[in-house]
N, CA, C, O and the ligand as a Tripos MOL2 file, in Angstrom:
@<TRIPOS>MOLECULE
protein
  293   291    74     0     0
PROTEIN
NO_CHARGES

@<TRIPOS>ATOM
      1 N          12.7380  -30.6980   19.8030 N.3       1 MET1
      2 CA         13.0120  -29.4480   19.0950 C.3       1 MET1
      3 C          11.8290  -29.0740   18.2020 C.2       1 MET1
      4 O          11.2270  -29.9200   17.5390 O.2       1 MET1
      5 N          11.5310  -27.8170   18.2090 N.am      2 GLU2
      6 CA         10.4000  -27.3270   17.4400 C.3       2 GLU2
      7 C          10.8070  -27.0510   15.9890 C.2       2 GLU2
      8 O          11.8250  -26.4140   15.7220 O.2       2 GLU2
      9 N          10.0130  -27.5310   15.0960 N.am      3 VAL3
     10 CA         10.2900  -27.2790   13.6860 C.3       3 VAL3
     11 C           9.4210  -26.1240   13.2060 C.2       3 VAL3
     12 O           8.1950  -26.1540   13.3180 O.2       3 VAL3
     13 N          10.0770  -25.1220   12.6750 N.am      4 GLU4
     14 CA          9.3350  -23.9650   12.1830 C.3       4 GLU4
     15 C           9.0440  -24.1030   10.7000 C.2       4 GLU4
     16 O           9.9160  -24.4270    9.8930 O.2       4 GLU4
     17 N           7.8150  -23.8510   10.3790 N.am      5 THR5
     18 CA          7.4440  -23.8680    8.9730 C.3       5 THR5
     19 C           7.2990  -22.4390    8.4950 C.2       5 THR5
     20 O           6.4660  -21.6800    8.9920 O.2       5 THR5
     21 N           8.1080  -22.0900    7.5370 N.am      6 ILE6
     22 CA          8.0660  -20.7400    6.9800 C.3       6 ILE6
     23 C           7.2290  -20.7440    5.7020 C.2       6 ILE6
     24 O           7.4430  -21.5400    4.7880 O.2       6 ILE6
     25 N           6.2940  -19.8470    5.6810 N.am      7 THR7
     26 CA          5.4350  -19.7160    4.5150 C.3       7 THR7
     27 C           5.7410  -18.3990    3.8260 C.2       7 THR7
     28 O           5.9500  -17.3790    4.4830 O.2       7 THR7
     29 N           5.7670  -18.4260    2.4990 N.am      8 GLN8
     30 CA          5.9460  -17.1860    1.7580 C.3       8 GLN8
     31 C           4.6980  -16.9300    0.9180 C.2       8 GLN8
     32 O           4.2180  -17.8050    0.1990 O.2       8 GLN8
     33 N           4.1920  -15.7130    1.0310 N.am      9 GLU9
     34 CA          3.0000  -15.3490    0.2760 C.3       9 GLU9
     35 C           3.2280  -14.0060   -0.3970 C.2       9 GLU9
     36 O           3.9430  -13.1510    0.1260 O.2       9 GLU9
     37 N           2.6220  -13.8280   -1.5460 N.am     10 THR10
     38 CA          2.6610  -12.5340   -2.2220 C.3      10 THR10
     39 C           1.2370  -12.0680   -2.4350 C.2      10 THR10
     40 O           0.4050  -12.7830   -2.9930 O.2      10 THR10
     41 N           0.9740  -10.8590   -1.9800 N.am     11 ILE11
     42 CA         -0.3710  -10.2940   -2.1630 C.3      11 ILE11
     43 C          -0.2580   -8.9040   -2.7890 C.2      11 ILE11
     44 O           0.8150   -8.3030   -2.8220 O.2      11 ILE11
     45 N          -1.3770   -8.4200   -3.2750 N.am     12 LYS12
     46 CA         -1.4160   -7.0670   -3.8380 C.3      12 LYS12
     47 C          -1.8650   -6.0910   -2.7650 C.2      12 LYS12
     48 O          -2.7200   -6.4070   -1.9380 O.2      12 LYS12
     49 N          -1.2760   -4.8970   -2.7870 N.am     13 VAL13
     50 CA         -1.6880   -3.8510   -1.8550 C.3      13 VAL13
     51 C          -2.0080   -2.5910   -2.6500 C.2      13 VAL13
     52 O          -1.1590   -2.0630   -3.3690 O.2      13 VAL13
     53 N          -3.2220   -2.1240   -2.5150 N.am     14 GLU14
     54 CA         -3.6500   -0.9140   -3.2100 C.3      14 GLU14
     55 C          -3.4650    0.3130   -2.3240 C.2      14 GLU14
     56 O          -3.5510    0.2240   -1.0990 O.2      14 GLU14
     57 N          -3.2120    1.4500   -2.9500 N.am     15 GLY15
     58 CA         -3.1850    2.7130   -2.2230 C.3      15 GLY15
     59 C          -1.7980    3.2810   -1.9760 C.2      15 GLY15
     60 O          -1.6650    4.3790   -1.4370 O.2      15 GLY15
     61 N          -0.7560    2.5370   -2.3680 N.am     16 MET16
     62 CA          0.6050    3.0380   -2.1660 C.3      16 MET16
     63 C           0.9830    3.9300   -3.3490 C.2      16 MET16
     64 O           0.7770    3.5670   -4.5070 O.2      16 MET16
     65 N           1.5460    5.1130   -3.0340 N.am     17 SER17
     66 CA          1.8820    6.0290   -4.1260 C.3      17 SER17
     67 C           3.3410    6.4710   -4.1430 C.2      17 SER17
     68 O           3.7990    7.0310   -5.1390 O.2      17 SER17
     69 N           4.0670    6.2360   -3.0780 N.am     18 CYS18
     70 CA          5.4720    6.6420   -3.0670 C.3      18 CYS18
     71 C           6.2970    5.7530   -2.1400 C.2      18 CYS18
     72 O           5.7800    4.8240   -1.5190 O.2      18 CYS18
     73 N           7.5840    6.0570   -2.0630 N.am     19 GLY19
     74 CA          8.4860    5.2620   -1.2440 C.3      19 GLY19
     75 C           8.1390    5.2840    0.2340 C.2      19 GLY19
     76 O           8.4390    4.3510    0.9790 O.2      19 GLY19
     77 N           7.5020    6.3650    0.6350 N.am     20 HIS20
     78 CA          7.0860    6.4940    2.0270 C.3      20 HIS20
     79 C           6.0010    5.4650    2.3590 C.2      20 HIS20
     80 O           6.0430    4.8150    3.4040 O.2      20 HIS20
     81 N           5.0440    5.3330    1.4630 N.am     21 CYS21
     82 CA          3.9730    4.3420    1.6310 C.3      21 CYS21
     83 C           4.5780    2.9400    1.6940 C.2      21 CYS21
     84 O           4.2030    2.1110    2.5240 O.2      21 CYS21
     85 N           5.5210    2.7080    0.7900 N.am     22 GLU22
     86 CA          6.1950    1.4190    0.6980 C.3      22 GLU22
     87 C           6.8270    1.0540    2.0480 C.2      22 GLU22
     88 O           6.6820   -0.0670    2.5350 O.2      22 GLU22
     89 N           7.5320    2.0310    2.6400 N.am     23 MET23
     90 CA          8.1850    1.8180    3.9300 C.3      23 MET23
     91 C           7.1900    1.5890    5.0650 C.2      23 MET23
     92 O           7.4220    0.7860    5.9680 O.2      23 MET23
     93 N           6.0720    2.3190    4.9940 N.am     24 ARG24
     94 CA          5.0540    2.1780    6.0380 C.3      24 ARG24
     95 C           4.4740    0.7700    6.0520 C.2      24 ARG24
     96 O           4.2850    0.1610    7.1040 O.2      24 ARG24
     97 N           4.2000    0.2760    4.8520 N.am     25 VAL25
     98 CA          3.6330   -1.0710    4.7450 C.3      25 VAL25
     99 C           4.6630   -2.0990    5.2140 C.2      25 VAL25
    100 O           4.3390   -3.0170    5.9680 O.2      25 VAL25
    101 N           5.8960   -1.9360    4.7630 N.am     26 LYS26
    102 CA          6.9650   -2.8730    5.1360 C.3      26 LYS26
    103 C           7.1480   -2.9290    6.6570 C.2      26 LYS26
    104 O           7.2250   -4.0040    7.2520 O.2      26 LYS26
    105 N           7.2150   -1.7430    7.2660 N.am     27 LYS27
    106 CA          7.4100   -1.6800    8.7220 C.3      27 LYS27
    107 C           6.2330   -2.2670    9.4840 C.2      27 LYS27
    108 O           6.4120   -2.9670   10.4810 O.2      27 LYS27
    109 N           5.0200   -1.9750    9.0040 N.am     28 ALA28
    110 CA          3.8190   -2.4710    9.6680 C.3      28 ALA28
    111 C           3.7760   -3.9960    9.6300 C.2      28 ALA28
    112 O           3.4200   -4.6500   10.6100 O.2      28 ALA28
    113 N           4.1470   -4.5440    8.4770 N.am     29 VAL29
    114 CA          4.0970   -6.0020    8.3240 C.3      29 VAL29
    115 C           5.2230   -6.6630    9.1330 C.2      29 VAL29
    116 O           5.0240   -7.7000    9.7650 O.2      29 VAL29
    117 N           6.3990   -6.0450    9.0990 N.am     30 GLU30
    118 CA          7.5240   -6.6200    9.8560 C.3      30 GLU30
    119 C           7.3000   -6.5640   11.3610 C.2      30 GLU30
    120 O           7.9260   -7.3080   12.1160 O.2      30 GLU30
    121 N           6.4030   -5.6800   11.7950 N.am     31 ALA31
    122 CA          6.1010   -5.5620   13.2310 C.3      31 ALA31
    123 C           5.1560   -6.6570   13.7170 C.2      31 ALA31
    124 O           4.9850   -6.8460   14.9210 O.2      31 ALA31
    125 N           4.5450   -7.3740   12.7840 N.am     32 VAL32
    126 CA          3.6320   -8.4590   13.1660 C.3      32 VAL32
    127 C           4.4440   -9.6240   13.7120 C.2      32 VAL32
    128 O           5.4050  -10.0640   13.0810 O.2      32 VAL32
    129 N           4.0650  -10.1190   14.8690 N.am     33 GLU33
    130 CA          4.8090  -11.2270   15.4640 C.3      33 GLU33
    131 C           4.7370  -12.4660   14.5770 C.2      33 GLU33
    132 O           3.6590  -12.8780   14.1500 O.2      33 GLU33
    133 N           5.8780  -13.0390   14.3150 N.am     34 GLY34
    134 CA          5.9220  -14.2340   13.4820 C.3      34 GLY34
    135 C           6.3800  -13.9480   12.0670 C.2      34 GLY34
    136 O           6.7200  -14.8620   11.3160 O.2      34 GLY34
    137 N           6.3880  -12.6610   11.7010 N.am     35 VAL35
    138 CA          6.8410  -12.2910   10.3580 C.3      35 VAL35
    139 C           8.3620  -12.2310   10.3480 C.2      35 VAL35
    140 O           8.9760  -11.5760   11.1900 O.2      35 VAL35
    141 N           8.9580  -12.9210    9.3890 N.am     36 ARG36
    142 CA         10.4110  -12.9690    9.2620 C.3      36 ARG36
    143 C          10.9210  -11.8590    8.3530 C.2      36 ARG36
    144 O          11.9580  -11.2440    8.6010 O.2      36 ARG36
    145 N          10.1540  -11.6250    7.2890 N.am     37 LYS37
    146 CA         10.6400  -10.7240    6.2620 C.3      37 LYS37
    147 C           9.4730  -10.1700    5.4570 C.2      37 LYS37
    148 O           8.5150  -10.8830    5.1580 O.2      37 LYS37
    149 N           9.5640   -8.9030    5.1130 N.am     38 ALA38
    150 CA          8.5470   -8.3040    4.2570 C.3      38 ALA38
    151 C           9.2190   -7.4650    3.1920 C.2      38 ALA38
    152 O          10.0810   -6.6370    3.4870 O.2      38 ALA38
    153 N           8.8170   -7.6850    1.9570 N.am     39 GLU39
    154 CA          9.3520   -6.8970    0.8450 C.3      39 GLU39
    155 C           8.1830   -6.2720    0.1120 C.2      39 GLU39
    156 O           7.2120   -6.9480   -0.2290 O.2      39 GLU39
    157 N           8.2870   -4.9690   -0.1270 N.am     40 VAL40
    158 CA          7.2020   -4.2820   -0.8040 C.3      40 VAL40
    159 C           7.7120   -3.7490   -2.1390 C.2      40 VAL40
    160 O           8.7710   -3.1250   -2.2110 O.2      40 VAL40
    161 N           6.9470   -4.0050   -3.1850 N.am     41 ASN41
    162 CA          7.2810   -3.4840   -4.4990 C.3      41 ASN41
    163 C           6.2010   -2.4990   -4.9160 C.2      41 ASN41
    164 O           5.0720   -2.8760   -5.2300 O.2      41 ASN41
    165 N           6.5750   -1.2390   -4.9100 N.am     42 LEU42
    166 CA          5.6270   -0.1650   -5.1960 C.3      42 LEU42
    167 C           5.0910   -0.2460   -6.6230 C.2      42 LEU42
    168 O           3.8940   -0.0840   -6.8580 O.2      42 LEU42
    169 N           5.9900   -0.4970   -7.5690 N.am     43 GLN43
    170 CA          5.5960   -0.5440   -8.9690 C.3      43 GLN43
    171 C           4.5620   -1.6350   -9.2640 C.2      43 GLN43
    172 O           3.5920   -1.4150   -9.9900 O.2      43 GLN43
    173 N           4.7900   -2.7960   -8.6900 N.am     44 ASN44
    174 CA          3.8700   -3.9100   -8.9210 C.3      44 ASN44
    175 C           2.7520   -3.9780   -7.8920 C.2      44 ASN44
    176 O           1.8780   -4.8410   -7.9700 O.2      44 ASN44
    177 N           2.7850   -3.0580   -6.9190 N.am     45 LYS45
    178 CA          1.8220   -3.0460   -5.8110 C.3      45 LYS45
    179 C           1.8080   -4.3890   -5.0880 C.2      45 LYS45
    180 O           0.7540   -4.8940   -4.7020 O.2      45 LYS45
    181 N           2.9890   -4.9480   -4.9180 N.am     46 GLN46
    182 CA          3.0640   -6.2680   -4.3200 C.3      46 GLN46
    183 C           3.7610   -6.2810   -2.9800 C.2      46 GLN46
    184 O           4.7320   -5.5620   -2.7400 O.2      46 GLN46
    185 N           3.2340   -7.1190   -2.1240 N.am     47 LEU47
    186 CA          3.8610   -7.3510   -0.8300 C.3      47 LEU47
    187 C           4.2100   -8.8290   -0.7650 C.2      47 LEU47
    188 O           3.3460   -9.6920   -0.9220 O.2      47 LEU47
    189 N           5.4850   -9.1090   -0.5320 N.am     48 THR48
    190 CA          5.9110  -10.4910   -0.3340 C.3      48 THR48
    191 C           6.3000  -10.6330    1.1230 C.2      48 THR48
    192 O           7.1430   -9.8950    1.6360 O.2      48 THR48
    193 N           5.6850  -11.5720    1.7650 N.am     49 VAL49
    194 CA          5.9090  -11.7330    3.1890 C.3      49 VAL49
    195 C           6.2850  -13.1740    3.5310 C.2      49 VAL49
    196 O           5.7180  -14.1290    2.9990 O.2      49 VAL49
    197 N           7.2490  -13.2980    4.4250 N.am     50 GLU50
    198 CA          7.6470  -14.6150    4.9250 C.3      50 GLU50
    199 C           7.3050  -14.6660    6.3950 C.2      50 GLU50
    200 O           7.7230  -13.8080    7.1720 O.2      50 GLU50
    201 N           6.5390  -15.6800    6.7740 N.am     51 PHE51
    202 CA          6.1570  -15.7640    8.1870 C.3      51 PHE51
    203 C           6.1700  -17.1920    8.6910 C.2      51 PHE51
    204 O           6.1260  -18.1530    7.9230 O.2      51 PHE51
    205 N           6.2320  -17.2970   10.0120 N.am     52 GLU52
    206 CA          6.2330  -18.6120   10.6480 C.3      52 GLU52
    207 C           4.7930  -19.0600   10.8340 C.2      52 GLU52
    208 O           3.9890  -18.4040   11.4960 O.2      52 GLU52
    209 N           4.5060  -20.1810   10.2380 N.am     53 GLU53
    210 CA          3.1650  -20.7200   10.3610 C.3      53 GLU53
    211 C           2.9170  -21.1250   11.8130 C.2      53 GLU53
    212 O           3.7870  -21.7050   12.4640 O.2      53 GLU53
    213 N           1.7460  -20.8190   12.3010 N.am     54 GLY54
    214 CA          1.4630  -21.1280   13.6950 C.3      54 GLY54
    215 C           1.6240  -19.9000   14.5660 C.2      54 GLY54
    216 O           0.9720  -19.7760   15.6030 O.2      54 GLY54
    217 N           2.5060  -18.9770   14.1400 N.am     55 LYS55
    218 CA          2.6840  -17.7390   14.9030 C.3      55 LYS55
    219 C           1.8200  -16.6300   14.3420 C.2      55 LYS55
    220 O           1.3100  -15.7820   15.0740 O.2      55 LYS55
    221 N           1.6680  -16.6520   13.0380 N.am     56 THR56
    222 CA          0.8000  -15.6530   12.4210 C.3      56 THR56
    223 C           0.2050  -16.2340   11.1460 C.2      56 THR56
    224 O           0.4880  -17.3750   10.7800 O.2      56 THR56
    225 N          -0.6110  -15.4480   10.4850 N.am     57 ASN57
    226 CA         -1.2120  -15.9100    9.2360 C.3      57 ASN57
    227 C          -1.4700  -14.7000    8.3300 C.2      57 ASN57
    228 O          -1.2610  -13.5520    8.7210 O.2      57 ASN57
    229 N          -1.9180  -14.9870    7.1390 N.am     58 LEU58
    230 CA         -2.1090  -13.9300    6.1540 C.3      58 LEU58
    231 C          -3.1780  -12.9330    6.5890 C.2      58 LEU58
    232 O          -3.1100  -11.7490    6.2580 O.2      58 LEU58
    233 N          -4.1510  -13.4190    7.3240 N.am     59 LYS59
    234 CA         -5.2270  -12.5530    7.8040 C.3      59 LYS59
    235 C          -4.6700  -11.4520    8.7220 C.2      59 LYS59
    236 O          -5.0710  -10.2910    8.6300 O.2      59 LYS59
    237 N          -3.7590  -11.8290    9.5900 N.am     60 LYS60
    238 CA         -3.1510  -10.8560   10.5150 C.3      60 LYS60
    239 C          -2.2460   -9.8840    9.7720 C.2      60 LYS60
    240 O          -2.1810   -8.7000   10.1030 O.2      60 LYS60
    241 N          -1.5520  -10.3970    8.7710 N.am     61 VAL61
    242 CA         -0.6870   -9.5400    7.9510 C.3      61 VAL61
    243 C          -1.5350   -8.4860    7.2330 C.2      61 VAL61
    244 O          -1.1890   -7.3050    7.1990 O.2      61 VAL61
    245 N          -2.6510   -8.9410    6.6630 N.am     62 LYS62
    246 CA         -3.5460   -8.0210    5.9550 C.3      62 LYS62
    247 C          -4.1420   -6.9860    6.9090 C.2      62 LYS62
    248 O          -4.3110   -5.8230    6.5440 O.2      62 LYS62
    249 N          -4.4540   -7.4080    8.1130 N.am     63 ALA63
    250 CA         -5.0120   -6.4910    9.1090 C.3      63 ALA63
    251 C          -4.0040   -5.3930    9.4380 C.2      63 ALA63
    252 O          -4.3790   -4.2340    9.6140 O.2      63 ALA63
    253 N          -2.7220   -5.7590    9.5210 N.am     64 ALA64
    254 CA         -1.6650   -4.7870    9.8180 C.3      64 ALA64
    255 C          -1.5220   -3.7760    8.6850 C.2      64 ALA64
    256 O          -1.2630   -2.5970    8.9250 O.2      64 ALA64
    257 N          -1.6880   -4.2390    7.4620 N.am     65 VAL65
    258 CA         -1.6120   -3.3500    6.2960 C.3      65 VAL65
    259 C          -2.7760   -2.3570    6.3220 C.2      65 VAL65
    260 O          -2.5970   -1.1650    6.0730 O.2      65 VAL65
    261 N          -3.9620   -2.8660    6.6250 N.am     66 ARG66
    262 CA         -5.1490   -2.0060    6.6900 C.3      66 ARG66
    263 C          -5.0150   -0.9590    7.7910 C.2      66 ARG66
    264 O          -5.4560    0.1810    7.6450 O.2      66 ARG66
    265 N          -4.4010   -1.3690    8.8840 N.am     67 GLU67
    266 CA         -4.2460   -0.4800   10.0310 C.3      67 GLU67
    267 C          -3.4480    0.7820    9.7000 C.2      67 GLU67
    268 O          -3.6970    1.8470   10.2650 O.2      67 GLU67
    269 N          -2.4920    0.6570    8.7840 N.am     68 VAL68
    270 CA         -1.7190    1.8470    8.4030 C.3      68 VAL68
    271 C          -2.3020    2.5610    7.1860 C.2      68 VAL68
    272 O          -1.7030    3.5030    6.6660 O.2      68 VAL68
    273 N          -3.4740    2.1090    6.7340 N.am     69 GLY69
    274 CA         -4.2020    2.8550    5.7340 C.3      69 GLY69
    275 C          -4.1530    2.3900    4.2930 C.2      69 GLY69
    276 O          -4.4720    3.1530    3.3810 O.2      69 GLY69
    277 N          -3.7520    1.1280    4.0740 N.am     70 TYR70
    278 CA         -3.6870    0.6190    2.7040 C.3      70 TYR70
    279 C          -4.5960   -0.5980    2.5610 C.2      70 TYR70
    280 O          -5.0260   -1.2020    3.5430 O.2      70 TYR70
    281 N          -4.8680   -0.9310    1.3130 N.am     71 GLU71
    282 CA         -5.8560   -1.9750    1.0650 C.3      71 GLU71
    283 C          -5.2550   -3.2500    0.4700 C.2      71 GLU71
    284 O          -4.9590   -3.3020   -0.7240 O.2      71 GLU71
    285 N          -5.0760   -4.2750    1.3050 N.am     72 PRO72
    286 CA         -4.5650   -5.5410    0.7740 C.3      72 PRO72
    287 C          -5.6670   -6.2850    0.0240 C.2      72 PRO72
    288 O          -6.8350   -6.2320    0.4090 O.2      72 PRO72
    289 N          -5.2900   -6.9680   -1.0330 N.am     73 ILE73
    290 CA         -6.2930   -7.6890   -1.8280 C.3      73 ILE73
    291 C          -6.0340   -9.1920   -1.7500 C.2      73 ILE73
    292 O          -6.7670   -9.9770   -2.3510 O.2      73 ILE73
    293 CU          3.3480    7.6420   -0.0650 Cu       74 CU74
@<TRIPOS>BOND
     1     1     2 1
     2     2     3 1
     3     3     4 2
     4     3     5 am
     5     5     6 1
     6     6     7 1
     7     7     8 2
     8     7     9 am
     9     9    10 1
    10    10    11 1
    11    11    12 2
    12    11    13 am
    13    13    14 1
    14    14    15 1
    15    15    16 2
    16    15    17 am
    17    17    18 1
    18    18    19 1
    19    19    20 2
    20    19    21 am
    21    21    22 1
    22    22    23 1
    23    23    24 2
    24    23    25 am
    25    25    26 1
    26    26    27 1
    27    27    28 2
    28    27    29 am
    29    29    30 1
    30    30    31 1
    31    31    32 2
    32    31    33 am
    33    33    34 1
    34    34    35 1
    35    35    36 2
    36    35    37 am
    37    37    38 1
    38    38    39 1
    39    39    40 2
    40    39    41 am
    41    41    42 1
    42    42    43 1
    43    43    44 2
    44    43    45 am
    45    45    46 1
    46    46    47 1
    47    47    48 2
    48    47    49 am
    49    49    50 1
    50    50    51 1
    51    51    52 2
    52    51    53 am
    53    53    54 1
    54    54    55 1
    55    55    56 2
    56    55    57 am
    57    57    58 1
    58    58    59 1
    59    59    60 2
    60    59    61 am
    61    61    62 1
    62    62    63 1
    63    63    64 2
    64    63    65 am
    65    65    66 1
    66    66    67 1
    67    67    68 2
    68    67    69 am
    69    69    70 1
    70    70    71 1
    71    71    72 2
    72    71    73 am
    73    73    74 1
    74    74    75 1
    75    75    76 2
    76    75    77 am
    77    77    78 1
    78    78    79 1
    79    79    80 2
    80    79    81 am
    81    81    82 1
    82    82    83 1
    83    83    84 2
    84    83    85 am
    85    85    86 1
    86    86    87 1
    87    87    88 2
    88    87    89 am
    89    89    90 1
    90    90    91 1
    91    91    92 2
    92    91    93 am
    93    93    94 1
    94    94    95 1
    95    95    96 2
    96    95    97 am
    97    97    98 1
    98    98    99 1
    99    99   100 2
   100    99   101 am
   101   101   102 1
   102   102   103 1
   103   103   104 2
   104   103   105 am
   105   105   106 1
   106   106   107 1
   107   107   108 2
   108   107   109 am
   109   109   110 1
   110   110   111 1
   111   111   112 2
   112   111   113 am
   113   113   114 1
   114   114   115 1
   115   115   116 2
   116   115   117 am
   117   117   118 1
   118   118   119 1
   119   119   120 2
   120   119   121 am
   121   121   122 1
   122   122   123 1
   123   123   124 2
   124   123   125 am
   125   125   126 1
   126   126   127 1
   127   127   128 2
   128   127   129 am
   129   129   130 1
   130   130   131 1
   131   131   132 2
   132   131   133 am
   133   133   134 1
   134   134   135 1
   135   135   136 2
   136   135   137 am
   137   137   138 1
   138   138   139 1
   139   139   140 2
   140   139   141 am
   141   141   142 1
   142   142   143 1
   143   143   144 2
   144   143   145 am
   145   145   146 1
   146   146   147 1
   147   147   148 2
   148   147   149 am
   149   149   150 1
   150   150   151 1
   151   151   152 2
   152   151   153 am
   153   153   154 1
   154   154   155 1
   155   155   156 2
   156   155   157 am
   157   157   158 1
   158   158   159 1
   159   159   160 2
   160   159   161 am
   161   161   162 1
   162   162   163 1
   163   163   164 2
   164   163   165 am
   165   165   166 1
   166   166   167 1
   167   167   168 2
   168   167   169 am
   169   169   170 1
   170   170   171 1
   171   171   172 2
   172   171   173 am
   173   173   174 1
   174   174   175 1
   175   175   176 2
   176   175   177 am
   177   177   178 1
   178   178   179 1
   179   179   180 2
   180   179   181 am
   181   181   182 1
   182   182   183 1
   183   183   184 2
   184   183   185 am
   185   185   186 1
   186   186   187 1
   187   187   188 2
   188   187   189 am
   189   189   190 1
   190   190   191 1
   191   191   192 2
   192   191   193 am
   193   193   194 1
   194   194   195 1
   195   195   196 2
   196   195   197 am
   197   197   198 1
   198   198   199 1
   199   199   200 2
   200   199   201 am
   201   201   202 1
   202   202   203 1
   203   203   204 2
   204   203   205 am
   205   205   206 1
   206   206   207 1
   207   207   208 2
   208   207   209 am
   209   209   210 1
   210   210   211 1
   211   211   212 2
   212   211   213 am
   213   213   214 1
   214   214   215 1
   215   215   216 2
   216   215   217 am
   217   217   218 1
   218   218   219 1
   219   219   220 2
   220   219   221 am
   221   221   222 1
   222   222   223 1
   223   223   224 2
   224   223   225 am
   225   225   226 1
   226   226   227 1
   227   227   228 2
   228   227   229 am
   229   229   230 1
   230   230   231 1
   231   231   232 2
   232   231   233 am
   233   233   234 1
   234   234   235 1
   235   235   236 2
   236   235   237 am
   237   237   238 1
   238   238   239 1
   239   239   240 2
   240   239   241 am
   241   241   242 1
   242   242   243 1
   243   243   244 2
   244   243   245 am
   245   245   246 1
   246   246   247 1
   247   247   248 2
   248   247   249 am
   249   249   250 1
   250   250   251 1
   251   251   252 2
   252   251   253 am
   253   253   254 1
   254   254   255 1
   255   255   256 2
   256   255   257 am
   257   257   258 1
   258   258   259 1
   259   259   260 2
   260   259   261 am
   261   261   262 1
   262   262   263 1
   263   263   264 2
   264   263   265 am
   265   265   266 1
   266   266   267 1
   267   267   268 2
   268   267   269 am
   269   269   270 1
   270   270   271 1
   271   271   272 2
   272   271   273 am
   273   273   274 1
   274   274   275 1
   275   275   276 2
   276   275   277 am
   277   277   278 1
   278   278   279 1
   279   279   280 2
   280   279   281 am
   281   281   282 1
   282   282   283 1
   283   283   284 2
   284   283   285 am
   285   285   286 1
   286   286   287 1
   287   287   288 2
   288   287   289 am
   289   289   290 1
   290   290   291 1
   291   291   292 2
@<TRIPOS>SUBSTRUCTURE
     1 MET1         2 RESIDUE 1 A MET
     2 GLU2         6 RESIDUE 1 A GLU
     3 VAL3        10 RESIDUE 1 A VAL
     4 GLU4        14 RESIDUE 1 A GLU
     5 THR5        18 RESIDUE 1 A THR
     6 ILE6        22 RESIDUE 1 A ILE
     7 THR7        26 RESIDUE 1 A THR
     8 GLN8        30 RESIDUE 1 A GLN
     9 GLU9        34 RESIDUE 1 A GLU
    10 THR10       38 RESIDUE 1 A THR
    11 ILE11       42 RESIDUE 1 A ILE
    12 LYS12       46 RESIDUE 1 A LYS
    13 VAL13       50 RESIDUE 1 A VAL
    14 GLU14       54 RESIDUE 1 A GLU
    15 GLY15       58 RESIDUE 1 A GLY
    16 MET16       62 RESIDUE 1 A MET
    17 SER17       66 RESIDUE 1 A SER
    18 CYS18       70 RESIDUE 1 A CYS
    19 GLY19       74 RESIDUE 1 A GLY
    20 HIS20       78 RESIDUE 1 A HIS
    21 CYS21       82 RESIDUE 1 A CYS
    22 GLU22       86 RESIDUE 1 A GLU
    23 MET23       90 RESIDUE 1 A MET
    24 ARG24       94 RESIDUE 1 A ARG
    25 VAL25       98 RESIDUE 1 A VAL
    26 LYS26      102 RESIDUE 1 A LYS
    27 LYS27      106 RESIDUE 1 A LYS
    28 ALA28      110 RESIDUE 1 A ALA
    29 VAL29      114 RESIDUE 1 A VAL
    30 GLU30      118 RESIDUE 1 A GLU
    31 ALA31      122 RESIDUE 1 A ALA
    32 VAL32      126 RESIDUE 1 A VAL
    33 GLU33      130 RESIDUE 1 A GLU
    34 GLY34      134 RESIDUE 1 A GLY
    35 VAL35      138 RESIDUE 1 A VAL
    36 ARG36      142 RESIDUE 1 A ARG
    37 LYS37      146 RESIDUE 1 A LYS
    38 ALA38      150 RESIDUE 1 A ALA
    39 GLU39      154 RESIDUE 1 A GLU
    40 VAL40      158 RESIDUE 1 A VAL
    41 ASN41      162 RESIDUE 1 A ASN
    42 LEU42      166 RESIDUE 1 A LEU
    43 GLN43      170 RESIDUE 1 A GLN
    44 ASN44      174 RESIDUE 1 A ASN
    45 LYS45      178 RESIDUE 1 A LYS
    46 GLN46      182 RESIDUE 1 A GLN
    47 LEU47      186 RESIDUE 1 A LEU
    48 THR48      190 RESIDUE 1 A THR
    49 VAL49      194 RESIDUE 1 A VAL
    50 GLU50      198 RESIDUE 1 A GLU
    51 PHE51      202 RESIDUE 1 A PHE
    52 GLU52      206 RESIDUE 1 A GLU
    53 GLU53      210 RESIDUE 1 A GLU
    54 GLY54      214 RESIDUE 1 A GLY
    55 LYS55      218 RESIDUE 1 A LYS
    56 THR56      222 RESIDUE 1 A THR
    57 ASN57      226 RESIDUE 1 A ASN
    58 LEU58      230 RESIDUE 1 A LEU
    59 LYS59      234 RESIDUE 1 A LYS
    60 LYS60      238 RESIDUE 1 A LYS
    61 VAL61      242 RESIDUE 1 A VAL
    62 LYS62      246 RESIDUE 1 A LYS
    63 ALA63      250 RESIDUE 1 A ALA
    64 ALA64      254 RESIDUE 1 A ALA
    65 VAL65      258 RESIDUE 1 A VAL
    66 ARG66      262 RESIDUE 1 A ARG
    67 GLU67      266 RESIDUE 1 A GLU
    68 VAL68      270 RESIDUE 1 A VAL
    69 GLY69      274 RESIDUE 1 A GLY
    70 TYR70      278 RESIDUE 1 A TYR
    71 GLU71      282 RESIDUE 1 A GLU
    72 PRO72      286 RESIDUE 1 A PRO
    73 ILE73      290 RESIDUE 1 A ILE
    74 CU74       293 GROUP 0 **** ****
């Protein structure tokens, strides 16, 4: 049986100005294979993401954020 390791990371995302931006980032990150959960906090400019290690990594998550037009830090 395969053991999945779930990693949780919180990063800052610049460029979000409203709830629409928040949803775009959330959807983009949740679409990344291996991502279990994404929560975006507009006020704190924070993205909290839970993903399966080995299936994806923070670099891919950040790339997905950039793809929809925001700047992960
Ligand atoms: Cu917006």
